[in-house]
N, CA, C and O atoms as a Maestro MAE file, in Angstrom:
{
 s_m_m2io_version
 :::
 2.0.0
}

f_m_ct {
 s_m_title
 :::
 protein
 m_atom[324] {
  # First column is atom index #
  i_m_mmod_type
  r_m_x_coord
  r_m_y_coord
  r_m_z_coord
  i_m_residue_number
  s_m_chain_name
  s_m_pdb_residue_name
  s_m_pdb_atom_name
  i_m_atomic_number
  :::
  1 25 76.213 48.756 20.477 1 A "MET " " N  " 7
  2 3 75.211 48.603 21.495 1 A "MET " " CA " 6
  3 2 75.788 48.876 22.888 1 A "MET " " C  " 6
  4 15 75.118 49.461 23.739 1 A "MET " " O  " 8
  5 25 77.027 48.450 23.110 2 A "ALA " " N  " 7
  6 3 77.630 48.663 24.416 2 A "ALA " " CA " 6
  7 2 77.816 50.151 24.686 2 A "ALA " " C  " 6
  8 15 77.569 50.618 25.798 2 A "ALA " " O  " 8
  9 25 78.249 50.895 23.675 3 A "LEU " " N  " 7
  10 3 78.421 52.336 23.834 3 A "LEU " " CA " 6
  11 2 77.087 52.993 24.136 3 A "LEU " " C  " 6
  12 15 77.002 53.877 24.988 3 A "LEU " " O  " 8
  13 25 76.063 52.569 23.449 4 A "ARG " " N  " 7
  14 3 74.718 53.112 23.683 4 A "ARG " " CA " 6
  15 2 74.271 52.849 25.117 4 A "ARG " " C  " 6
  16 15 73.766 53.749 25.786 4 A "ARG " " O  " 8
  17 25 74.454 51.622 25.587 5 A "ALA " " N  " 7
  18 3 74.038 51.266 26.941 5 A "ALA " " CA " 6
  19 2 74.825 52.038 27.992 5 A "ALA " " C  " 6
  20 15 74.268 52.481 28.996 5 A "ALA " " O  " 8
  21 25 76.116 52.194 27.754 6 A "ALA " " N  " 7
  22 3 76.967 52.873 28.743 6 A "ALA " " CA " 6
  23 2 76.737 54.371 28.775 6 A "ALA " " C  " 6
  24 15 76.984 55.016 29.794 6 A "ALA " " O  " 8
  25 25 76.264 54.934 27.665 7 A "SER " " N  " 7
  26 3 76.170 56.391 27.584 7 A "SER " " CA " 6
  27 2 74.743 56.926 27.610 7 A "SER " " C  " 6
  28 15 74.541 58.124 27.413 7 A "SER " " O  " 8
  29 25 73.762 56.086 27.843 8 A "ARG " " N  " 7
  30 3 72.379 56.569 27.842 8 A "ARG " " CA " 6
  31 2 72.098 57.436 29.067 8 A "ARG " " C  " 6
  32 15 72.771 57.342 30.094 8 A "ARG " " O  " 8
  33 25 71.091 58.275 28.921 9 A "ASN " " N  " 7
  34 3 70.687 59.180 29.993 9 A "ASN " " CA " 6
  35 2 70.418 58.379 31.267 9 A "ASN " " C  " 6
  36 15 69.765 57.336 31.226 9 A "ASN " " O  " 8
  37 25 70.920 58.866 32.379 10 A "GLY " " N  " 7
  38 3 70.743 58.203 33.658 10 A "GLY " " CA " 6
  39 2 71.960 57.421 34.107 10 A "GLY " " C  " 6
  40 15 72.025 56.993 35.259 10 A "GLY " " O  " 8
  41 25 72.933 57.225 33.217 11 A "THR " " N  " 7
  42 3 74.148 56.514 33.601 11 A "THR " " CA " 6
  43 2 75.179 57.512 34.120 11 A "THR " " C  " 6
  44 15 75.080 58.713 33.870 11 A "THR " " O  " 8
  45 25 76.150 57.006 34.833 12 A "GLU " " N  " 7
  46 3 77.212 57.858 35.366 12 A "GLU " " CA " 6
  47 2 78.008 58.514 34.234 12 A "GLU " " C  " 6
  48 15 78.362 59.690 34.314 12 A "GLU " " O  " 8
  49 25 78.283 57.749 33.192 13 A "LEU " " N  " 7
  50 3 79.032 58.294 32.054 13 A "LEU " " CA " 6
  51 2 78.278 59.446 31.410 13 A "LEU " " C  " 6
  52 15 78.881 60.466 31.076 13 A "LEU " " O  " 8
  53 25 76.983 59.303 31.233 14 A "PHE " " N  " 7
  54 3 76.162 60.372 30.663 14 A "PHE " " CA " 6
  55 2 76.251 61.618 31.531 14 A "PHE " " C  " 6
  56 15 76.478 62.718 31.028 14 A "PHE " " O  " 8
  57 25 76.072 61.442 32.832 15 A "ALA " " N  " 7
  58 3 76.081 62.577 33.757 15 A "ALA " " CA " 6
  59 2 77.416 63.319 33.737 15 A "ALA " " C  " 6
  60 15 77.449 64.543 33.861 15 A "ALA " " O  " 8
  61 25 78.494 62.594 33.585 16 A "GLU " " N  " 7
  62 3 79.824 63.199 33.620 16 A "GLU " " CA " 6
  63 2 80.236 63.836 32.300 16 A "GLU " " C  " 6
  64 15 81.055 64.755 32.293 16 A "GLU " " O  " 8
  65 25 79.695 63.375 31.205 17 A "THR " " N  " 7
  66 3 80.226 63.805 29.919 17 A "THR " " CA " 6
  67 2 79.275 64.597 29.033 17 A "THR " " C  " 6
  68 15 79.739 65.411 28.234 17 A "THR " " O  " 8
  69 25 77.993 64.400 29.136 18 A "TYR " " N  " 7
  70 3 77.080 64.982 28.164 18 A "TYR " " CA " 6
  71 2 77.138 66.505 28.134 18 A "TYR " " C  " 6
  72 15 77.330 67.090 27.068 18 A "TYR " " O  " 8
  73 25 76.980 67.147 29.264 19 A "GLU " " N  " 7
  74 3 76.973 68.615 29.293 19 A "GLU " " CA " 6
  75 2 78.283 69.221 28.803 19 A "GLU " " C  " 6
  76 15 78.245 70.167 28.016 19 A "GLU " " O  " 8
  77 25 79.449 68.715 29.234 20 A "PRO " " N  " 7
  78 3 80.693 69.276 28.691 20 A "PRO " " CA " 6
  79 2 80.826 69.081 27.175 20 A "PRO " " C  " 6
  80 15 81.338 69.960 26.482 20 A "PRO " " O  " 8
  81 25 80.374 67.946 26.665 21 A "VAL " " N  " 7
  82 3 80.453 67.698 25.230 21 A "VAL " " CA " 6
  83 2 79.517 68.646 24.488 21 A "VAL " " C  " 6
  84 15 79.904 69.220 23.470 21 A "VAL " " O  " 8
  85 25 78.296 68.818 24.980 22 A "VAL " " N  " 7
  86 3 77.342 69.734 24.346 22 A "VAL " " CA " 6
  87 2 77.861 71.168 24.392 22 A "VAL " " C  " 6
  88 15 77.734 71.909 23.418 22 A "VAL " " O  " 8
  89 25 78.444 71.557 25.518 23 A "ALA " " N  " 7
  90 3 78.987 72.912 25.647 23 A "ALA " " CA " 6
  91 2 80.132 73.133 24.651 23 A "ALA " " C  " 6
  92 15 80.201 74.180 24.008 23 A "ALA " " O  " 8
  93 25 81.021 72.154 24.527 24 A "ALA " " N  " 7
  94 3 82.138 72.279 23.584 24 A "ALA " " CA " 6
  95 2 81.622 72.329 22.149 24 A "ALA " " C  " 6
  96 15 82.091 73.139 21.350 24 A "ALA " " O  " 8
  97 25 80.663 71.474 21.818 25 A "LEU " " N  " 7
  98 3 80.084 71.497 20.480 25 A "LEU " " CA " 6
  99 2 79.390 72.830 20.217 25 A "LEU " " C  " 6
  100 15 79.463 73.362 19.109 25 A "LEU " " O  " 8
  101 25 78.724 73.365 21.223 26 A "GLY " " N  " 7
  102 3 78.077 74.667 21.076 26 A "GLY " " CA " 6
  103 2 79.075 75.758 20.727 26 A "GLY " " C  " 6
  104 15 78.811 76.595 19.864 26 A "GLY " " O  " 8
  105 25 80.220 75.749 21.395 27 A "ARG " " N  " 7
  106 3 81.256 76.744 21.095 27 A "ARG " " CA " 6
  107 2 81.798 76.557 19.680 27 A "ARG " " C  " 6
  108 15 82.041 77.535 18.972 27 A "ARG " " O  " 8
  109 25 81.988 75.312 19.268 28 A "LEU " " N  " 7
  110 3 82.454 75.048 17.900 28 A "LEU " " CA " 6
  111 2 81.436 75.520 16.869 28 A "LEU " " C  " 6
  112 15 81.807 76.104 15.851 28 A "LEU " " O  " 8
  113 25 80.163 75.271 17.126 29 A "LEU " " N  " 7
  114 3 79.127 75.703 16.188 29 A "LEU " " CA " 6
  115 2 79.053 77.217 16.083 29 A "LEU " " C  " 6
  116 15 78.866 77.751 14.989 29 A "LEU " " O  " 8
  117 25 79.198 77.919 17.206 30 A "VAL " " N  " 7
  118 3 79.180 79.384 17.195 30 A "VAL " " CA " 6
  119 2 80.356 79.908 16.362 30 A "VAL " " C  " 6
  120 15 80.182 80.813 15.545 30 A "VAL " " O  " 8
  121 25 81.539 79.347 16.566 31 A "ALA " " N  " 7
  122 3 82.712 79.780 15.802 31 A "ALA " " CA " 6
  123 2 82.551 79.456 14.317 31 A "ALA " " C  " 6
  124 15 82.890 80.272 13.460 31 A "ALA " " O  " 8
  125 25 82.038 78.273 14.018 32 A "ALA " " N  " 7
  126 3 81.838 77.890 12.615 32 A "ALA " " CA " 6
  127 2 80.768 78.759 11.963 32 A "ALA " " C  " 6
  128 15 80.880 79.104 10.786 32 A "ALA " " O  " 8
  129 25 79.733 79.114 12.718 33 A "GLU " " N  " 7
  130 3 78.697 80.008 12.189 33 A "GLU " " CA " 6
  131 2 79.284 81.383 11.892 33 A "GLU " " C  " 6
  132 15 79.002 81.969 10.847 33 A "GLU " " O  " 8
  133 25 80.099 81.897 12.808 34 A "ALA " " N  " 7
  134 3 80.720 83.211 12.615 34 A "ALA " " CA " 6
  135 2 81.638 83.213 11.392 34 A "ALA " " C  " 6
  136 15 81.788 84.234 10.722 34 A "ALA " " O  " 8
  137 25 82.248 82.062 11.110 35 A "ALA " " N  " 7
  138 3 83.141 81.946 9.955 35 A "ALA " " CA " 6
  139 2 82.375 81.637 8.665 35 A "ALA " " C  " 6
  140 15 82.974 81.547 7.593 35 A "ALA " " O  " 8
  141 25 81.052 81.473 8.770 36 A "GLY " " N  " 7
  142 3 80.243 81.183 7.601 36 A "GLY " " CA " 6
  143 2 80.342 79.744 7.117 36 A "GLY " " C  " 6
  144 15 80.014 79.447 5.968 36 A "GLY " " O  " 8
  145 25 80.789 78.859 7.983 37 A "LYS " " N  " 7
  146 3 81.003 77.466 7.587 37 A "LYS " " CA " 6
  147 2 79.790 76.570 7.844 37 A "LYS " " C  " 6
  148 15 79.679 75.499 7.248 37 A "LYS " " O  " 8
  149 25 78.887 76.994 8.719 38 A "VAL " " N  " 7
  150 3 77.669 76.236 8.998 38 A "VAL " " CA " 6
  151 2 76.491 77.195 8.982 38 A "VAL " " C  " 6
  152 15 76.663 78.408 9.104 38 A "VAL " " O  " 8
  153 25 75.291 76.644 8.830 39 A "ARG " " N  " 7
  154 3 74.104 77.492 8.817 39 A "ARG " " CA " 6
  155 2 73.864 78.062 10.213 39 A "ARG " " C  " 6
  156 15 74.394 77.554 11.201 39 A "ARG " " O  " 8
  157 25 73.078 79.099 10.279 40 A "THR " " N  " 7
  158 3 72.827 79.782 11.537 40 A "THR " " CA " 6
  159 2 71.803 79.028 12.370 40 A "THR " " C  " 6
  160 15 70.958 78.302 11.847 40 A "THR " " O  " 8
  161 25 71.902 79.218 13.676 41 A "GLY " " N  " 7
  162 3 70.904 78.717 14.606 41 A "GLY " " CA " 6
  163 2 70.957 77.239 14.912 41 A "GLY " " C  " 6
  164 15 69.962 76.678 15.369 41 A "GLY " " O  " 8
  165 25 72.086 76.583 14.676 42 A "LEU " " N  " 7
  166 3 72.181 75.164 14.995 42 A "LEU " " CA " 6
  167 2 72.184 74.946 16.507 42 A "LEU " " C  " 6
  168 15 72.831 75.682 17.253 42 A "LEU " " O  " 8
  169 25 71.467 73.946 16.933 43 A "ASN " " N  " 7
  170 3 71.371 73.596 18.348 43 A "ASN " " CA " 6
  171 2 72.289 72.403 18.598 43 A "ASN " " C  " 6
  172 15 72.106 71.359 17.972 43 A "ASN " " O  " 8
  173 25 73.275 72.524 19.497 44 A "PRO " " N  " 7
  174 3 74.220 71.422 19.708 44 A "PRO " " CA " 6
  175 2 73.542 70.136 20.171 44 A "PRO " " C  " 6
  176 15 73.990 69.049 19.807 44 A "PRO " " O  " 8
  177 25 72.480 70.229 20.959 45 A "ASP " " N  " 7
  178 3 71.762 69.024 21.375 45 A "ASP " " CA " 6
  179 2 71.183 68.300 20.157 45 A "ASP " " C  " 6
  180 15 71.215 67.072 20.089 45 A "ASP " " O  " 8
  181 25 70.662 69.052 19.210 46 A "GLU " " N  " 7
  182 3 70.069 68.457 18.015 46 A "GLU " " CA " 6
  183 2 71.132 67.874 17.085 46 A "GLU " " C  " 6
  184 15 70.903 66.851 16.441 46 A "GLU " " O  " 8
  185 25 72.291 68.523 17.018 47 A "VAL " " N  " 7
  186 3 73.381 67.987 16.201 47 A "VAL " " CA " 6
  187 2 73.837 66.645 16.774 47 A "VAL " " C  " 6
  188 15 74.088 65.700 16.027 47 A "VAL " " O  " 8
  189 25 73.941 66.566 18.087 48 A "ILE " " N  " 7
  190 3 74.325 65.288 18.713 48 A "ILE " " CA " 6
  191 2 73.274 64.223 18.444 48 A "ILE " " C  " 6
  192 15 73.616 63.075 18.160 48 A "ILE " " O  " 8
  193 25 72.016 64.582 18.528 49 A "LEU " " N  " 7
  194 3 70.955 63.614 18.217 49 A "LEU " " CA " 6
  195 2 71.060 63.126 16.778 49 A "LEU " " C  " 6
  196 15 70.843 61.946 16.503 49 A "LEU " " O  " 8
  197 25 71.391 64.024 15.865 50 A "ALA " " N  " 7
  198 3 71.538 63.643 14.464 50 A "ALA " " CA " 6
  199 2 72.680 62.645 14.285 50 A "ALA " " C  " 6
  200 15 72.600 61.753 13.441 50 A "ALA " " O  " 8
  201 25 73.725 62.791 15.064 51 A "LEU " " N  " 7
  202 3 74.869 61.883 14.986 51 A "LEU " " CA " 6
  203 2 74.663 60.595 15.778 51 A "LEU " " C  " 6
  204 15 75.457 59.662 15.661 51 A "LEU " " O  " 8
  205 25 73.602 60.540 16.583 52 A "ALA " " N  " 7
  206 3 73.371 59.383 17.449 52 A "ALA " " CA " 6
  207 2 73.180 58.096 16.660 52 A "ALA " " C  " 6
  208 15 73.334 57.008 17.215 52 A "ALA " " O  " 8
  209 25 72.853 58.196 15.399 53 A "GLY " " N  " 7
  210 3 72.737 56.997 14.583 53 A "GLY " " CA " 6
  211 2 74.014 56.179 14.553 53 A "GLY " " C  " 6
  212 15 73.977 54.972 14.315 53 A "GLY " " O  " 8
  213 25 75.134 56.823 14.792 54 A "LEU " " N  " 7
  214 3 76.409 56.096 14.815 54 A "LEU " " CA " 6
  215 2 76.433 55.036 15.911 54 A "LEU " " C  " 6
  216 15 77.106 54.015 15.776 54 A "LEU " " O  " 8
  217 25 75.705 55.276 16.987 55 A "TRP " " N  " 7
  218 3 75.645 54.329 18.093 55 A "TRP " " CA " 6
  219 2 74.862 53.077 17.694 55 A "TRP " " C  " 6
  220 15 74.985 52.038 18.342 55 A "TRP " " O  " 8
  221 25 74.076 53.170 16.652 56 A "GLU " " N  " 7
  222 3 73.217 52.072 16.226 56 A "GLU " " CA " 6
  223 2 73.864 51.173 15.174 56 A "GLU " " C  " 6
  224 15 73.308 50.130 14.829 56 A "GLU " " O  " 8
  225 25 75.016 51.557 14.668 57 A "LEU " " N  " 7
  226 3 75.654 50.777 13.620 57 A "LEU " " CA " 6
  227 2 76.097 49.414 14.146 57 A "LEU " " C  " 6
  228 15 76.586 49.288 15.269 57 A "LEU " " O  " 8
  229 25 75.915 48.413 13.314 58 A "ASP " " N  " 7
  230 3 76.295 47.048 13.663 58 A "ASP " " CA " 6
  231 2 77.763 46.840 13.315 58 A "ASP " " C  " 6
  232 15 78.127 46.884 12.140 58 A "ASP " " O  " 8
  233 25 78.614 46.614 14.315 59 A "PRO " " N  " 7
  234 3 80.040 46.436 14.024 59 A "PRO " " CA " 6
  235 2 80.319 45.198 13.179 59 A "PRO " " C  " 6
  236 15 81.393 45.087 12.587 59 A "PRO " " O  " 8
  237 25 79.381 44.276 13.114 60 A "ALA " " N  " 7
  238 3 79.560 43.083 12.292 60 A "ALA " " CA " 6
  239 2 79.079 43.313 10.859 60 A "ALA " " C  " 6
  240 15 79.287 42.471 9.986 60 A "ALA " " O  " 8
  241 25 78.438 44.454 10.625 61 A "GLY " " N  " 7
  242 3 77.915 44.756 9.295 61 A "GLY " " CA " 6
  243 2 78.808 45.722 8.541 61 A "GLY " " C  " 6
  244 15 79.998 45.848 8.829 61 A "GLY " " O  " 8
  245 25 78.224 46.389 7.587 62 A "ASP " " N  " 7
  246 3 78.956 47.352 6.753 62 A "ASP " " CA " 6
  247 2 78.940 48.726 7.425 62 A "ASP " " C  " 6
  248 15 78.470 49.705 6.847 62 A "ASP " " O  " 8
  249 25 79.451 48.782 8.633 63 A "TRP " " N  " 7
  250 3 79.379 50.003 9.445 63 A "TRP " " CA " 6
  251 2 80.153 51.154 8.827 63 A "TRP " " C  " 6
  252 15 79.776 52.311 9.016 63 A "TRP " " O  " 8
  253 25 81.221 50.874 8.096 64 A "GLN " " N  " 7
  254 3 82.025 51.953 7.524 64 A "GLN " " CA " 6
  255 2 81.240 52.724 6.470 64 A "GLN " " C  " 6
  256 15 81.256 53.955 6.452 64 A "GLN " " O  " 8
  257 25 80.559 52.005 5.599 65 A "THR " " N  " 7
  258 3 79.742 52.652 4.573 65 A "THR " " CA " 6
  259 2 78.596 53.415 5.226 65 A "THR " " C  " 6
  260 15 78.314 54.555 4.858 65 A "THR " " O  " 8
  261 25 77.942 52.787 6.189 66 A "GLN " " N  " 7
  262 3 76.828 53.438 6.870 66 A "GLN " " CA " 6
  263 2 77.284 54.690 7.611 66 A "GLN " " C  " 6
  264 15 76.596 55.710 7.578 66 A "GLN " " O  " 8
  265 25 78.425 54.626 8.272 67 A "ALA " " N  " 7
  266 3 78.948 55.792 8.993 67 A "ALA " " CA " 6
  267 2 79.243 56.924 8.024 67 A "ALA " " C  " 6
  268 15 78.932 58.081 8.305 67 A "ALA " " O  " 8
  269 25 79.839 56.601 6.891 68 A "GLN " " N  " 7
  270 3 80.136 57.630 5.888 68 A "GLN " " CA " 6
  271 2 78.848 58.276 5.382 68 A "GLN " " C  " 6
  272 15 78.787 59.495 5.221 68 A "GLN " " O  " 8
  273 25 77.830 57.474 5.134 69 A "GLN " " N  " 7
  274 3 76.555 58.002 4.652 69 A "GLN " " CA " 6
  275 2 75.878 58.873 5.714 69 A "GLN " " C  " 6
  276 15 75.308 59.914 5.387 69 A "GLN " " O  " 8
  277 25 75.936 58.461 6.966 70 A "LEU " " N  " 7
  278 3 75.360 59.267 8.039 70 A "LEU " " CA " 6
  279 2 76.087 60.602 8.167 70 A "LEU " " C  " 6
  280 15 75.450 61.647 8.298 70 A "LEU " " O  " 8
  281 25 77.411 60.570 8.130 71 A "TYR " " N  " 7
  282 3 78.177 61.813 8.208 71 A "TYR " " CA " 6
  283 2 77.823 62.744 7.050 71 A "TYR " " C  " 6
  284 15 77.640 63.945 7.253 71 A "TYR " " O  " 8
  285 25 77.728 62.202 5.848 72 A "GLN " " N  " 7
  286 3 77.389 63.037 4.700 72 A "GLN " " CA " 6
  287 2 76.014 63.666 4.870 72 A "GLN " " C  " 6
  288 15 75.825 64.839 4.549 72 A "GLN " " O  " 8
  289 25 75.068 62.909 5.364 73 A "LEU " " N  " 7
  290 3 73.721 63.421 5.586 73 A "LEU " " CA " 6
  291 2 73.716 64.528 6.639 73 A "LEU " " C  " 6
  292 15 73.114 65.582 6.428 73 A "LEU " " O  " 8
  293 25 74.374 64.298 7.755 74 A "VAL " " N  " 7
  294 3 74.418 65.288 8.832 74 A "VAL " " CA " 6
  295 2 75.164 66.540 8.378 74 A "VAL " " C  " 6
  296 15 74.678 67.653 8.581 74 A "VAL " " O  " 8
  297 25 76.328 66.377 7.771 75 A "PHE " " N  " 7
  298 3 77.111 67.539 7.379 75 A "PHE " " CA " 6
  299 2 76.439 68.332 6.266 75 A "PHE " " C  " 6
  300 15 76.628 69.546 6.177 75 A "PHE " " O  " 8
  301 25 75.667 67.676 5.423 76 A "ALA " " N  " 7
  302 3 74.889 68.397 4.412 76 A "ALA " " CA " 6
  303 2 73.875 69.308 5.111 76 A "ALA " " C  " 6
  304 15 73.624 70.426 4.659 76 A "ALA " " O  " 8
  305 25 73.305 68.835 6.192 77 A "GLY " " N  " 7
  306 3 72.347 69.641 6.938 77 A "GLY " " CA " 6
  307 2 72.972 70.780 7.719 77 A "GLY " " C  " 6
  308 15 72.272 71.710 8.118 77 A "GLY " " O  " 8
  309 25 74.274 70.726 7.945 78 A "LEU " " N  " 7
  310 3 74.965 71.786 8.674 78 A "LEU " " CA " 6
  311 2 75.428 72.920 7.757 78 A "LEU " " C  " 6
  312 15 75.719 74.021 8.224 78 A "LEU " " O  " 8
  313 25 75.494 72.650 6.472 79 A "ARG " " N  " 7
  314 3 75.998 73.663 5.533 79 A "ARG " " CA " 6
  315 2 75.190 74.949 5.592 79 A "ARG " " C  " 6
  316 15 73.983 74.934 5.835 79 A "ARG " " O  " 8
  317 25 75.877 76.057 5.367 80 A "PRO " " N  " 7
  318 3 75.162 77.334 5.372 80 A "PRO " " CA " 6
  319 2 74.124 77.399 4.263 80 A "PRO " " C  " 6
  320 15 74.258 76.762 3.218 80 A "PRO " " O  " 8
  321 25 73.082 78.189 4.520 81 A "ASP " " N  " 7
  322 3 71.991 78.342 3.546 81 A "ASP " " CA " 6
  323 2 72.470 79.025 2.282 81 A "ASP " " C  " 6
  324 15 71.684 79.234 1.358 81 A "ASP " " O  " 8
  :::
 }
 m_bond[323] {
  # First column is bond index #
  i_m_from
  i_m_to
  i_m_order
  :::
  1 1 2 1
  2 2 3 1
  3 3 4 2
  4 3 5 1
  5 5 6 1
  6 6 7 1
  7 7 8 2
  8 7 9 1
  9 9 10 1
  10 10 11 1
  11 11 12 2
  12 11 13 1
  13 13 14 1
  14 14 15 1
  15 15 16 2
  16 15 17 1
  17 17 18 1
  18 18 19 1
  19 19 20 2
  20 19 21 1
  21 21 22 1
  22 22 23 1
  23 23 24 2
  24 23 25 1
  25 25 26 1
  26 26 27 1
  27 27 28 2
  28 27 29 1
  29 29 30 1
  30 30 31 1
  31 31 32 2
  32 31 33 1
  33 33 34 1
  34 34 35 1
  35 35 36 2
  36 35 37 1
  37 37 38 1
  38 38 39 1
  39 39 40 2
  40 39 41 1
  41 41 42 1
  42 42 43 1
  43 43 44 2
  44 43 45 1
  45 45 46 1
  46 46 47 1
  47 47 48 2
  48 47 49 1
  49 49 50 1
  50 50 51 1
  51 51 52 2
  52 51 53 1
  53 53 54 1
  54 54 55 1
  55 55 56 2
  56 55 57 1
  57 57 58 1
  58 58 59 1
  59 59 60 2
  60 59 61 1
  61 61 62 1
  62 62 63 1
  63 63 64 2
  64 63 65 1
  65 65 66 1
  66 66 67 1
  67 67 68 2
  68 67 69 1
  69 69 70 1
  70 70 71 1
  71 71 72 2
  72 71 73 1
  73 73 74 1
  74 74 75 1
  75 75 76 2
  76 75 77 1
  77 77 78 1
  78 78 79 1
  79 79 80 2
  80 79 81 1
  81 81 82 1
  82 82 83 1
  83 83 84 2
  84 83 85 1
  85 85 86 1
  86 86 87 1
  87 87 88 2
  88 87 89 1
  89 89 90 1
  90 90 91 1
  91 91 92 2
  92 91 93 1
  93 93 94 1
  94 94 95 1
  95 95 96 2
  96 95 97 1
  97 97 98 1
  98 98 99 1
  99 99 100 2
  100 99 101 1
  101 101 102 1
  102 102 103 1
  103 103 104 2
  104 103 105 1
  105 105 106 1
  106 106 107 1
  107 107 108 2
  108 107 109 1
  109 109 110 1
  110 110 111 1
  111 111 112 2
  112 111 113 1
  113 113 114 1
  114 114 115 1
  115 115 116 2
  116 115 117 1
  117 117 118 1
  118 118 119 1
  119 119 120 2
  120 119 121 1
  121 121 122 1
  122 122 123 1
  123 123 124 2
  124 123 125 1
  125 125 126 1
  126 126 127 1
  127 127 128 2
  128 127 129 1
  129 129 130 1
  130 130 131 1
  131 131 132 2
  132 131 133 1
  133 133 134 1
  134 134 135 1
  135 135 136 2
  136 135 137 1
  137 137 138 1
  138 138 139 1
  139 139 140 2
  140 139 141 1
  141 141 142 1
  142 142 143 1
  143 143 144 2
  144 143 145 1
  145 145 146 1
  146 146 147 1
  147 147 148 2
  148 147 149 1
  149 149 150 1
  150 150 151 1
  151 151 152 2
  152 151 153 1
  153 153 154 1
  154 154 155 1
  155 155 156 2
  156 155 157 1
  157 157 158 1
  158 158 159 1
  159 159 160 2
  160 159 161 1
  161 161 162 1
  162 162 163 1
  163 163 164 2
  164 163 165 1
  165 165 166 1
  166 166 167 1
  167 167 168 2
  168 167 169 1
  169 169 170 1
  170 170 171 1
  171 171 172 2
  172 171 173 1
  173 173 174 1
  174 174 175 1
  175 175 176 2
  176 175 177 1
  177 177 178 1
  178 178 179 1
  179 179 180 2
  180 179 181 1
  181 181 182 1
  182 182 183 1
  183 183 184 2
  184 183 185 1
  185 185 186 1
  186 186 187 1
  187 187 188 2
  188 187 189 1
  189 189 190 1
  190 190 191 1
  191 191 192 2
  192 191 193 1
  193 193 194 1
  194 194 195 1
  195 195 196 2
  196 195 197 1
  197 197 198 1
  198 198 199 1
  199 199 200 2
  200 199 201 1
  201 201 202 1
  202 202 203 1
  203 203 204 2
  204 203 205 1
  205 205 206 1
  206 206 207 1
  207 207 208 2
  208 207 209 1
  209 209 210 1
  210 210 211 1
  211 211 212 2
  212 211 213 1
  213 213 214 1
  214 214 215 1
  215 215 216 2
  216 215 217 1
  217 217 218 1
  218 218 219 1
  219 219 220 2
  220 219 221 1
  221 221 222 1
  222 222 223 1
  223 223 224 2
  224 223 225 1
  225 225 226 1
  226 226 227 1
  227 227 228 2
  228 227 229 1
  229 229 230 1
  230 230 231 1
  231 231 232 2
  232 231 233 1
  233 233 234 1
  234 234 235 1
  235 235 236 2
  236 235 237 1
  237 237 238 1
  238 238 239 1
  239 239 240 2
  240 239 241 1
  241 241 242 1
  242 242 243 1
  243 243 244 2
  244 243 245 1
  245 245 246 1
  246 246 247 1
  247 247 248 2
  248 247 249 1
  249 249 250 1
  250 250 251 1
  251 251 252 2
  252 251 253 1
  253 253 254 1
  254 254 255 1
  255 255 256 2
  256 255 257 1
  257 257 258 1
  258 258 259 1
  259 259 260 2
  260 259 261 1
  261 261 262 1
  262 262 263 1
  263 263 264 2
  264 263 265 1
  265 265 266 1
  266 266 267 1
  267 267 268 2
  268 267 269 1
  269 269 270 1
  270 270 271 1
  271 271 272 2
  272 271 273 1
  273 273 274 1
  274 274 275 1
  275 275 276 2
  276 275 277 1
  277 277 278 1
  278 278 279 1
  279 279 280 2
  280 279 281 1
  281 281 282 1
  282 282 283 1
  283 283 284 2
  284 283 285 1
  285 285 286 1
  286 286 287 1
  287 287 288 2
  288 287 289 1
  289 289 290 1
  290 290 291 1
  291 291 292 2
  292 291 293 1
  293 293 294 1
  294 294 295 1
  295 295 296 2
  296 295 297 1
  297 297 298 1
  298 298 299 1
  299 299 300 2
  300 299 301 1
  301 301 302 1
  302 302 303 1
  303 303 304 2
  304 303 305 1
  305 305 306 1
  306 306 307 1
  307 307 308 2
  308 307 309 1
  309 309 310 1
  310 310 311 1
  311 311 312 2
  312 311 313 1
  313 313 314 1
  314 314 315 1
  315 315 316 2
  316 315 317 1
  317 317 318 1
  318 318 319 1
  319 319 320 2
  320 319 321 1
  321 321 322 1
  322 322 323 1
  323 323 324 2
  :::
 }
}
């Protein structure tokens, strides 16, 4: 929850980090697409939104299992067609 609050749109941390992170992810996706490792046309903003569920995990709960399941779901969606 603290990470979510500190990094939400409108905060200083968001303003300083979001665009560089999206730009870097965009470059990684382009390279991975060229190598045939991910499907075509992935939008880095949407990939980050898909991973945003990690911010919602309860550190007092079974966050490790949930994180693994979220990663598997997201990465399955990134696989090439």
